[in-house]
N, C-alpha and C positions, 0 to 999 in steps of 0.2 A: 503497499500500499505505498501509493509516494500523500508526501498530502497537495496542500491546494495552494499556492503561493498568490491569488486571492476569487475573488468572485462576483464581484463589479449586480448590483442590490440596486431598489427606488423606494423608497422609504411610502406604503402605499396612506399608515393611519396612521397616529398617533393618541396614547392617551394617558393618561399619571400610571401607569405601569408601566406606562415601554412602549413599544412599538413595533409596526407590524412588516414588512419589505419581501420587498416583487423585487424578484429576479432569474432571468433567463440563463438556462442551461447548456447556452451555446458561448456563456463569460467562460464560463472554466479558464484559467488556465494553472496551471503545474507546471513546479517550483521546477522540476530539470526540463520544462519542455521536454521531453521523450511523447509521451501520451499526448495521444488519440484522440479526436472527442468527441471520437467513437467512444471512447477509454471514457474519457473524464467524464460524459451524461450521464454510463454505464452504472458509478459510483456512488455505495448507501451513504449519503451527509449526516447520515445519525450518528455520528462522529463529532459532530459538530459545537452539537453543544456544548460552553460557554465557552471555550473560542468569542475573540474580539472581534465587536466593530465601528471600524474605522475611517472619515469625517474627511473623501478624497479632500485635497485642499491644496494640492500642484497647482490647479490656475489661479491660485493668488502666493504661491513660491512659497509658500510658506509647512509646517510641517502637519501627516494627517493627525486625525484628530479621534483620539476616542471616546466617541457616543455611544457605547452600546453594549449591551455581552449576550449569546448566540443560545437562546432558550433551546430551541424547538423546532425540529423542521417538519412542516407541511406539507410533502410530495402533492397529494389531490388538488392543492391550489395554486402553487409554483409559492410560496410561502416561509421565509424564517421571524419564527416573537423569537423577539428580546427585547430586554430588560435595560433602560435606561444606564450611562454610566450616574448617572445620577446621582443611582441611589447602590454607590457603591462609598462604604464607614471608612475612613479616617483607615483601622485596621486589615483594611483587604476584603471585611465580609462585605455581602447586598445585601443590603435589608429586602424585607420580605413586603411587600406593597396588599395593605390589605384594604379592600375600596369601605 
């Protein structure tokens, strides 16, 4: 199993507890560059939970900004569910959102 270098996604919905992102699997990029698009699209994304989500700031010449963490992959809808980095406590734990 090779890790992903990045997955491009668009934020679809924002709530107090986090946000959802719509993504297109054809945008997957492997770390080695040796994977075919077919191989990348067939991967199980369940291992992405807990992974960081960065906002691309390259257009403004700034470094990427940490905006959240992946909670769940919803493959039927092509969504990633995420919690906001604003819920990150000083001790590194994520505050649990309770409505």
